[in-house]
C-alpha positions in Angstrom: 0.1 0.0 0.1 2.9 2.2 0.4 3.4 2.3 -3.4 0.0 3.6 -4.0 -0.6 7.3 -4.8 -1.6 9.7 -1.9 -5.1 10.2 -3.3 -5.7 6.5 -3.5 -4.4 6.1 0.2 -6.9 8.8 1.4 -9.7 7.4 -0.7 -9.2 3.9 1.0 -9.1 5.6 4.4 -12.3 7.4 3.9 -13.9 4.3 2.4 -12.8 2.3 5.5 -14.4 4.9 7.8 -17.6 4.6 5.8 -17.7 0.8 6.2 -16.8 0.8 9.8 -19.6 3.3 10.4 -22.0 1.1 8.4 -20.9 -2.0 10.3 -21.4 -0.3 13.7 -24.9 0.9 12.8 -26.0 -2.5 11.4 -24.5 -4.7 14.1 -24.6 -2.3 17.3 -26.6 -4.7 19.2 -23.7 -7.3 18.8 -20.6 -5.2 18.8 -21.4 -2.7 21.7 -21.6 -5.5 24.4 -18.3 -6.8 23.2 -16.7 -3.4 23.3 -18.1 -2.7 26.7 -17.0 -6.1 27.9 -13.6 -5.4 26.4 -13.1 -2.1 28.5 -14.5 -3.7 31.7 -12.2 -6.8 31.4 -9.2 -4.3 31.2 -10.5 -2.5 34.3 -10.7 -5.8 36.3 -7.4 -7.3 34.8 -5.4 -6.0 37.7 -7.5 -8.1 40.2 -7.1 -11.0 37.9 -3.4 -10.6 37.9 -3.2 -10.3 41.6 -5.1 -13.5 42.2 -3.1 -15.4 39.5 0.1 -14.3 41.4 -1.4 -15.8 44.6 -1.8 -19.2 42.8 -5.5 -19.0 42.6 -7.2 -21.2 39.8 -7.7 -19.2 36.6 -11.4 -19.8 36.3 -11.8 -18.5 40.0 -9.6 -15.7 39.3 -11.9 -14.5 36.6 -15.0 -15.2 38.4 -14.1 -13.3 41.7 -13.7 -9.8 40.1 -16.7 -10.2 38.0 -18.8 -11.0 41.3 -17.3 -7.9 42.8 -18.4 -6.0 39.8 -22.0 -7.5 40.2 -22.0 -6.4 43.8 -21.0 -2.8 43.2 -23.6 -2.5 40.5 -26.3 -4.1 42.7 -25.4 -1.5 45.4 -25.6 1.4 43.0 -29.1 0.2 41.6 -30.3 -0.4 45.2 -29.3 3.1 46.3 -31.0 4.7 43.1 -34.0 2.7 43.7 -34.4 3.8 47.3 -34.1 7.5 46.3 -36.7 7.0 43.6 -39.1 5.2 46.1 -38.7 8.5 48.4 -39.8 10.5 45.2 -42.8 8.4 44.5 -44.0 8.7 48.1 -44.2 12.4 47.7 -46.1 12.2 44.5 -49.4 14.0 45.9 -47.3 17.0 47.0 -45.5 17.0 43.7 -48.8 17.1 41.9 -50.0 20.0 43.7 -46.6 21.8 43.3 -46.7 21.1 39.5 -50.3 22.6 39.3 -49.1 25.9 41.2 -46.3 26.2 38.7 -48.6 25.7 35.8 -51.1 28.3 37.0 -48.1 30.7 37.8 -46.8 30.1 34.2 -50.5 30.4 32.7 -50.8 33.7 34.5 -47.6 34.9 33.2 -48.5 34.1 29.6 -51.8 35.9 29.9 -49.9 38.9 31.3 -47.4 39.1 28.4 -49.7 37.9 25.5 -53.2 38.1 24.4 -53.8 34.4 25.1 -56.3 34.0 28.0 -56.3 31.0 30.4 -59.3 29.4 28.6 -57.4 29.6 25.2 -54.3 28.1 26.7 -56.4 25.3 28.2 -58.0 24.6 24.6 -54.5 24.7 23.0 -53.3 22.2 25.5 -56.3 20.0 24.9 -55.9 20.2 21.2 -52.6 18.6 21.3 -53.3 16.2 24.1 -54.0 13.3 21.7 -50.9 13.9 19.7 -48.7 13.9 22.8 -50.2 10.7 24.1 -49.7 9.0 20.8 -46.0 10.2 20.8 -45.6 9.0 24.4 -47.2 5.6 23.5 -44.7 5.1 20.7 -41.8 6.0 22.9 -43.0 3.7 25.7 -43.1 0.8 23.3 -39.5 1.6 22.0 -38.6 1.8 25.6 -40.0 -1.7 26.3 -38.0 -3.1 23.4 -35.0 -1.2 24.6 -35.6 -2.5 28.1 -35.5 -6.1 26.7 -32.3 -5.3 24.9 -30.9 -3.9 28.0 -31.5 -7.3 29.8 -29.8 -9.2 26.9 -27.0 -6.6 27.1 -26.4 -7.1 30.9 -26.8 -10.9 30.6 -24.2 -11.2 27.9 -21.6 -8.9 29.6 -20.4 -11.4 32.3 -20.1 -14.1 29.7 -18.0 -11.9 27.3 -15.9 -10.6 30.3 -15.1 -14.1 31.3 -14.2 -15.4 27.8 -12.1 -12.3 26.9 -10.0 -12.8 30.1 -9.8 -16.5 29.5 -8.7 -16.2 25.8 -6.7 -13.0 26.2 -3.5 -14.6 25.1 -5.1 -15.7 21.9 -6.5 -12.2 21.2 -3.0 -10.8 21.8 -1.4 -13.4 19.6 -3.9 -12.5 16.8 -3.0 -8.6 17.1 0.7 -9.3 16.9 0.3 -11.6 14.1 -1.5 -8.7 12.3 1.7 -6.8 12.1 5.2 -7.2 10.8 7.7 -8.5 13.4 9.7 -5.2 13.3 6.4 -3.2 14.3 5.9 -5.5 17.4 7.7 -3.0 19.8 5.3 -0.2 18.7 2.4 -2.7 19.0 3.3 -3.6 22.6 3.8 0.1 23.5 0.3 0.8 22.1 -1.3 -2.1 24.0 0.3 -0.9 27.2 -0.7 2.8 26.8 -4.3 1.7 25.7 -4.6 -0.4 28.9 -3.3 2.4 31.1 -5.7 4.9 29.7 -8.8 2.8 29.7 -8.1 1.7 33.3 -7.4 5.4 34.5 -10.4 6.7 32.5 -13.1 4.1 33.8 -11.7 3.9 37.4 -11.7 7.6 37.4 -15.3 7.6 36.3 -16.4 5.4 39.1 -14.5 7.6 41.6 -16.0 10.6 40.1 -19.6 9.2 40.4 -19.0 8.5 44.0 -17.7 12.0 45.1 -20.1 13.8 42.9 -23.1 12.0 44.5 -21.6 12.6 48.0 -20.4 16.3 47.3 -23.3 17.4 45.4 -26.0 15.5 47.3 -24.4 16.4 50.7 -24.3 20.2 50.0 -27.8 20.3 48.6 -29.0 18.3 51.8 -27.3 20.7 54.2 -29.0 23.5 52.3 -32.4 22.0 52.9 -33.1 20.9 49.3 -35.7 18.1 49.0 -34.5 15.1 47.0 -30.9 16.2 47.3 -29.3 12.7 47.0 -31.5 11.9 44.0 -30.4 15.1 42.4 -26.8 14.3 43.2 -26.9 10.6 42.0 -28.8 11.5 38.8 -26.3 14.4 37.9 -23.3 12.2 38.7 -24.4 9.3 36.3 -25.5 11.8 33.7 -22.1 13.7 33.9 -20.5 10.5 32.7 -21.6 11.4 29.3 -19.1 14.2 28.1 -20.5 17.6 27.8 -24.0 16.7 26.9 -24.7 14.8 30.1 -23.9 17.8 32.3 -26.6 20.0 30.5 -29.2 17.2 30.9 -28.2 16.9 34.6 -28.9 20.6 35.2 -32.2 20.3 33.5 -33.2 17.3 35.6 -32.1 18.9 38.8 -34.1 22.0 38.2 -37.3 19.8 37.3 -36.9 17.9 40.4 -36.5 21.0 42.6 -39.5 22.7 40.9 -41.8 19.7 41.5 -40.8 19.5 45.3 -41.0 23.4 46.0 -43.3 26.3 45.2 -40.6 28.9 45.7 -37.8 30.0 43.3 -34.8 30.2 45.6 -34.3 26.3 45.7 -33.8 26.3 41.8 -31.2 29.1 42.0 -29.5 27.3 45.0 -29.4 23.9 43.0 -28.1 25.7 39.8 -25.3 27.5 41.8 -24.2 24.4 43.7 -24.1 22.3 40.5 -22.0 24.9 38.8 -19.6 25.1 41.8 -19.3 21.3 42.1 -18.9 20.8 38.2 -16.1 23.7 38.3 -14.3 21.8 41.1 -14.7 18.5 39.2 -13.6 19.7 35.8 -10.5 21.8 36.9 -9.2 20.1 40.1 -10.5 16.7 40.9 -11.0 14.9 37.8 -7.7 15.9 35.9 -5.9 14.7 39.1 -7.8 11.4 39.3 -7.8 10.4 35.7 -4.6 12.0 34.6 -5.0 10.7 31.0 -2.0 10.8 28.7 -4.2 11.3 25.7 -6.2 14.5 25.5 -9.1 14.7 22.9 -10.1 18.1 21.6 -13.7 19.3 22.6 -14.8 19.5 18.9 -14.3 15.7 18.1 -15.4 14.7 21.8 -18.8 16.4 21.1 -19.0 14.7 17.7 -18.0 11.3 19.1 -20.6 11.5 21.6 -23.3 12.5 19.3 -22.3 9.8 16.8 -22.1 7.2 19.6 -25.5 8.2 20.9 -27.0 7.9 17.3 -25.5 4.3 16.8 -26.0 2.7 20.2 -27.8 5.1 22.5 -26.5 5.8 26.1 -24.0 3.1 26.0 -22.6 4.6 22.7 -22.3 7.9 24.3 -20.6 6.5 27.3 -18.1 4.5 25.2 -17.3 7.3 22.9 -14.5 8.9 24.8 -12.4 5.8 25.5 -12.8 4.6 21.9 -11.6 7.8 20.7 -8.6 7.7 23.1 -7.7 4.2 22.1 -7.8 5.2 18.4 -5.6 8.2 19.0 -3.0 6.0 20.6 -3.1 3.7 17.5 -3.0 6.5 15.0 -0.2 8.3 16.7 2.0 5.2 16.3 1.5 4.5 12.6 2.8 6.6 9.8 -0.3 5.9 7.5 -2.8 7.4 10.0 -0.7 9.9 12.0 -2.8 12.8 10.4 -5.9 11.3 12.1 -4.1 11.3 15.5 -3.3 15.0 15.1 -7.0 15.8 14.2 -8.3 14.1 17.3 -5.8 15.7 19.8 -5.9 19.1 21.3 -2.1 20.1 20.8 -2.5 23.3 18.7 0.5 24.3 16.7 2.4 27.4 17.8 2.1 28.7 14.1 -0.5 28.3 11.5 0.5 26.1 8.5 -0.8 28.9 6.3 2.2 31.1 7.6 4.8 28.7 6.4 6.9 29.9 3.4 5.8 27.0 1.2 2.1 27.8 1.7 2.6 31.6 1.2 1.8 33.1 -2.2 5.1 34.6 -3.7 4.8 38.2 -4.9 5.3 38.7 -8.6 8.7 40.6 -9.3 
């Protein structure tokens, strides 16, 4: 392929991107659990190695970290469900608060426009059927997604076990894909990818913990109702880069509005979220994750959107580690080095347009 013209090489690269994208769209139900299991198996790999060094049987060394992971996930689900049950218990009060907010909104609309309360009610009733139909379609889609989620979660432990059990075969396949003189670079890329994935995913787990405790604890001290629920929802939504924080703010405001008839709790929640997020983005998370690969914000957002369109929430969550691994691979190959530059956030000191070879020469 080195003998091909540059235009042919670039055409093959773009065609490969299109084929990979089509493959992900068509087979995302199969591919995404495999990718998720791959990342999780790398995270629990240190526990597996620790048990192997202690002469623990290989099968047991794989099963024990998987069981620990299941226990952690069960604890998270129990905590979340307990907070939701508290919210459900307050449903009558929430209903009254929502009616008061809607009445206040209706009065405000009447004061700034010519629409009366009766006209607003008629407008709402006119589109009620369309709204119910839309919700019904979404609910049926959610039921299908829930079934797919059970399959997804059920396959994960099996995939994780088999990947750890057959890891040497997978590594051998990777090394056989490249020429022997490239093996040192391949080994370096594997080690760096493993370090990045572990630091990123373990850092996210730590982030969820301290964001829940910090945000929920501060809101609880300030007397905000459902403080822990707001904290845990925002912590998990914050795992989705850029987009999740915005959705988390909206959910926090809505939960506060439904639990209070005053405006000051909403302002308090927004201020506390902004302060905690600033602390997280600039001080805590960079020290915890310490990633060696930095992705620029433009392609991070594009990756999140593409991942969400391909595989939903799991695709949005996995977009950043996938892009980070791709950048590690691109940086170590001459053929795809330009893609590594495109994904990175290292801005050149001078614009390429300022180089003498790109400047238009004056006519003498």
